[in-house]
N, C-alpha and C positions, 0 to 999 in steps of 0.2 A: 217371015221375020220372027225371031225368037222373042219370048216374053220380056227378056231383059232389054233387048234392043227397042221393043215397042215402048217399054217404060222410060228408057232414056230419051227417045224421040218425043214422047209426051211431055217430059220434064223440060226439054229444050224449047218446045213449042210454047209452054206456059211462060217461061222466062222471057222469051222474045216478044210474046204478045203483050205482057205487062210492061216491058221496057218501051215498046213502041207506043203504047197508049199513054204512058207517062211523059215520054219525050214530046209527044204531039200536043198534050193538053196542059201539062203542069206549068204553073207560074211561080217563079222564085220571088224573093223579096223585091219590092219596087226599087228601081235604080235610085240610089241615094245621092243627093246633091245638097250641100249646105245652102240655106236660103240666102238670097241676095237682098240686102237691105239698102234703102236709099239713105246714105250717110252724107253729112256735110263734108265739104272739101277742106274746111279750115275751122278753127275755133274762133270765138269772139275774143280777140286779143285786146287787152287793155294795158297801158303803160304800167309798170316797166317790163311787161312781158314781151318776148319775141319768140317766134316759132323756131324750134331746133329739131334736129333729127336724133332719135335714140342712138346712143353709142353702143353698138352691138359688141364691140371689143371690151367693154367694161365688165368688171366682175359682176355676176348676177347674184341676186338674193341677199346681199348685205348692204342694202341701201341706207340703213340707219348709221353706218359708219361715217357717212358723209357729214353728219352733224358734229363729228369730232368730240364726242363725249365718251370717255373711257368707261364711266359707270354704266351708261346705257348699253354700251357694247357688251359688258360683262353680264348684265341682266338679260339681254337678248340671247346670249349663248346659253345661259342657264335655262331660260324658257324653252329654247329649242331642244334641250336635252331632257327636261323633266316635266314639261306641260302634259297633263293627261289628255286633253283634247287632241293634241298632235299625235300622241300614242294611239288613241282610238282611230284616227284617220289612217295611220300606218298599218294598224291591224286590219282595217277594212280593205286596204289595198292588198295586203297579203291574202285575204280571203278571196278577193276578186281574181287575183292571179291564179290561185289554186282552183277556182271555178273554171277558168279558161283551160287549165290543164286537164280538169276532169271531163269537160264536155268535148275537148279535142280528142279524147281517147276513142270516141265513137268513129273516128276516121279509120281505125285499125280493127282488124278482126279480134274478137274476144276468144281466147283459147283457154280451155279448162281440162284438167286431168282428174279423173275419178278412179278410185280403186275400191274393190269390195272383196271381203273374205267372210264366208258364212257357212255354217253347217245347218241344214234344214231338213225337216220331215214333211213329206207330201201326204195329204189326207187320202185314205182309201175310199172315203165316201164323197169325194168331190164329184161334180157332174161329169158324166161319161162323155168322152170325145168320140167314141165309137162303140156301138153295142156288140161288135164282134170281139172287142178287146176289153175285158173288164179291168177296172182300176185296181191298183194295189198300192199299199203304203211303202214308201221308200225313204231311206235316210241317206243323205249324200252331202258332199261338200260343194261349195260354189266359189270359184275364184275368178275375179273379173278385173280388167284394167282397160279403161276407155279414155280416149282423147276426143274432145268435142270442140268444134269451132262454130262460131256464129258471127254473122256480118250482115248489117243492114245496108241494102242498096239505097243510096241517098238520091234517088231520081227525082223526088219531089222537093228537094232542097231543105228538108227539115233539119238535118244535122248541120249543114253549112250555115243555115240561118241562125241556129242556136249558137254556133261557134262565133259567128260575126257579132251577135248581140252580146255574148260574154266578153269578147275582146273590146268592144266599145265600152262596156261597163267597166272593164279593168282600166282602160285609158281614162274614163271619167273618174274612177277612184284615185288614180295617180294625180290627176289634175286637182281633185278635191283636196288631196294632201297638200299640194302647193298652195291652194287657196286658204286652207287652214293655217299654214305657215305664214302666209301674207297677213291674214287677219290677226293672228297672234302677235306678230311683230308690230303691226300698226296699233293694236290695242295697248300693247305694253309701252310703246313710244308715246302714245297719247297720254296715258296715265302718268308716265314719268315726266313729261313736259308740263302737264298740269301741276304735278307736285312741285317741280322746280319753279314754276311760276308763282306758286304760293310762297315758296321759300324766298323768292326775290321780293315779294310784297312784304314779307315779315322783316326782311333786311331794311326795306324802306321805312316800315313802321318803327323799327329799332332806332334807325338814325333820326327819325322825326321825334321820337320820344326823348332821345338825348338832347335834341335842339330845344324841345319844349321844356325840359327840366332846367336847362341853362337859362331859358327865358323866365321860368318861374323863380329861379334863384335871383335873377336880376331885378324883377319887379318886386319881389319880397324885400330885397335890400333897399330899394327905393322907398317902399312903403314904411320900412322901419326908420328911414331918415326923414319921413314926412313929405317926401317929394311926390307921392302919388297916393291915391285912395285905395281902400281895400277892395274896391270893385275890380281893379286891374288884376289883383292877386287871385280873386275868386274866378274871374274869367279864364285866366291862364290855367288854374287848377282844374276847371271843368273841361277845358280842351285836352289836358293831359289825361284825365280820367277816361274820357271818351276814346282817345287813341289806345290806351291800355286795354280797353274792352275789345277793340277790333283785333288785337293780337290773339286773344283767346278764341275769337270767332274764326280767324284764319287757321289756327291750329286745329280746330274742329273740322274744318273743310279739308285739311291736309290728310287726316287719318284715313278716310275712305280710299284715297288714291294709293296710299301706302299698302293698305290691305288688298286692293285690287292687284297691285304689282306682285305681292306675295303669292296670291292665287295663280296668277299667270305664270310665275316661275316655278310652280309646283312646291311651294313652301307654305306650311301652316302660318296663318296670319299672326298668331301670338308669338311665333318664333322669329319674326322678320321685322327688320327695322332699317330705315335709310336715314343716315345722319343729315340733318338740315344743312342746306348751303348757307354759310354765314358771310360770304364775301359779297360786296356790292357788285352789281352787274356793270360791265364796261361796254365800250362801244363795239367791241368785236363780237359781243354776244348777239348783236342784231343780225350778224351775217348768217344767211341761210344757204344751204347747198343748192346749186343750180339743178333744175328739174327739166329734163328734155320732154317737150310735149309731143313732137311729131305731128302727124295728121290724125284726124278722128278714126280712120280705118285701122290705125295701129292698135287701138284699144282692143279690137277683135283678136289680135294676136298676143297682146300683153296681159290681158286680164284672165286669171284662171277661171273665174266664175262664168265668163262668156264661153271659154273653151269647154268647160264642163257641161254647160247647157247644150252646146253643139254635139258633144259626144252622147248626151242623153237622147238627142234626136236620132243619132245613128243607131243606138240600141233599140229604140222604139220602132224604127223602120225595119230592122231585122226581125222583130217580133211579128210584124205583119206577114212576112214570108213563112215563119214557123206556123202561124195560124192557118195560112192558106194551104200548107202541105197536108193538113188533115182532110182536105177534099179528095186526095188521091190515095191509092193503095199503099200500104207499107209492105215491103218485100224483104224477107229475111232468109238468107242462106245459112243452113245449119248442117254441114257435113259432120260425120263422126266416124270413128273407127276404134277398134280395140280387140281384145282377146277375152274369151270366156271358157272356162274348163272346170270340170268337177275334181280334177286332180292338179295339184300345183306343179308336178313334174311335166305335165303336158300343156301348161298354160300358154307357152309361146310356140307350140306346134302349129303348122299350117291349118289343120282342121279347126283349131280354136279361134281363128280369125273371124271377126264380124265387122261390118261396116254399113254405113247408110249415107246416101246422098239425097238431099231434099231441099226444096224451096217452099216457103209458105208466104202467102199473100192474104192480106186482110183489107177489106173495103167496107166502109160504113154505107149502108143502103138508106137508112132513115134514122135521123137523130132528133127530129123535132126542131131543127134549126139551131142546134147547139154550135156546130162548126161555124155557120154563118155569123152567129152572135159573137163568137170568139174573134173572128176576123174584124167585125165592126168595132169590137172593144179595142183591138190592137190599133186599128186605124184612128179611133178617137184618141187613144193614148199618144199616138204620133202627133196629131193635131195639137194636143195639149202641150207637148214638149216644144213644138214649133212656136206656139204663143209664148211659152216661158222663155225661149231663146230671144224672141223679139223684145219681150219685156226687160230681160237682163241687159240687152244692148242699149235700150232706151235709158234705163237707169244709169248705165255706165256713162252715156253721153251727158246726162244731167249732173252726175257727181263730178265729172271732170270740169264741166263748165262752171259749176258752183265753186270748185277749188280755184279755178283761174281767176274768176271775178272776185272771190273772197280774198285771195292773197293780194291781188292788185289794190283793193280797197284798204286792206290792212297795211300794205306798204306805204301808201300815202298818209294814212292816219298815224302810223308810227313815226314817220318823219316829222309830221306836224306836232306830235306829242313831245318829241325831243325839243323842238323849238319852244313849246309851251313851258316845259320845265325850266329852260334857261330864262324865259321871261318872268316866270313866277319867282325864281330865286332873286332876280333883280328887283322885283316889286317888294319882296320881303326885306331886302337890304335897305331900300329906300324908305319903307314904312318904319323900320327900326330906327333909322337915322333921324327921321322926322319926329318920332316919338321921343327919342333921347334929347332932341333939341326943343321939345315942347311945342312943336308946330301942329301936332295932331294927337288924338286920343289913342289909348292902347287897343281900342277895338279894331283899328286899321291893321295893327300888327297881328292880332288874332285872326282876322280875315285872311291876311297874307299867308300865315302859317297853314291855315286850313286849305287855301287854294294850292299851295305848294305840295302839301301832302296828297291832295286829290289828283293833281296832274302827274306827280311821280308814280302813284299807284296805277293811274291810267296808262302811262307809258310802259310800266312793267307788265300790266295785263295784255297790252297790245303785242309786246314782244313774245309773251307766252302763246297768245292766240295765233301769231304768225307761225310758230313752230308746230302747233297742233294742226293748223290748216295745211301746212306743208306736208305733214304726215297723211292727212286726209287726201291730199292731191296725189301723193305717191301711191296710196292704196287705190284711189280711183283709176290711176293709170296702170294698175297691175304690178306695182313695184318695179323690180328689175327682172321679174320672171318672164320668160318667153317660152313658147311651145318649142319642143325639140325640132331641130331643122329637118330631121328625117321624117317626122310626122307631118310637117308642112309640105314636104316634097311628095309624100305618098298621096296618090289620087284617091278620092272617096271610093 
């Protein structure tokens, strides 16, 4: 057998031996399965709730439009376009996708082209290669053109595990973008409804101030006629002054919500303002959009943070396989070929051809337990992501149940508050009539005015809390975002 054939046979034997050893002993990433959690089959439904199924045909992502507020719709559109947090999440998604493209390049051979042109002098005093042939100094040209190829055999699953982890991280970044969008929309809607709730309270105070001023003019006129004492005038003036003080307090509470909305929409707070709502709330303002609850397991598909936690588990699971691959040899195929000549005219002649075929394998013999520690580290990381996933699901269940019970209680309280306002107005009318008839003191009128103001503000606050709690429940249910159907259909 010629030396060339013996070299080729040895190379083939080395490749086949390494491949057999790896295929026999290597273990890729553990089979990934999303954890199964013991979830309740239904929510604790309280009147006026009833269980409904999510409407998959409805438009996704614009749940705030169901409140029918054009100003809120415009603010949400501005926030989605200019909010920095959303832009950060989008940039991270772009980074994650670029990383997937980068690591996926390892599936293909890496091809390189190199060229060299040099004129060089060889030393006459260099070490002798043969005592029979003395050295001499030469000056000559060197022209070379070489094509090299390198390819790593992924027999231990390192490359595939890295790609799987990068893809899971990219999917997580995509879901995190959706979660950022959901939180942004919910935070903006919450701040907006709190601001409008304070506007409604200011309208109540404005109307009450007008009523109290008319009452002050009335008792002042009676006092001038000698029909009543100055105590009635002083009591009414004190009530009016106290109500005017509450106006400034409410305006101070309104400013932080306006500033928060400015920041969420990407606008400097000093340049942003929302005109106060000056109209009185009507009965239609109490209407809230219907929210489809579905069953508890729907939360696993509708909440982006739950889906993100599950994708984090998949990425951590892939890292276990990458860490395990270090137990096995890494094999690199690196053929190369080219031409080399001292004269440019003969560079592409047959005698100028050079080539090499080779395979290299590297195996760690002793590392002091470093590889094992890396595997344990990756396994512990997977356990942590599993616990985070379970915690996220439990928090989701809690938030949804809090929203359901909270809205149910607020619904009943709001209905009772409306009835209380009607009763308080009737009491004020009766107290005023009795005072004008001389059957009672003016203190009864003062008390009736205070009671009416209190129940009107309470009804307004409850209406605002219902909107805010509705937004909280929408966020707890994951908005109207759902994982893409193709991702649901793909097996782990």
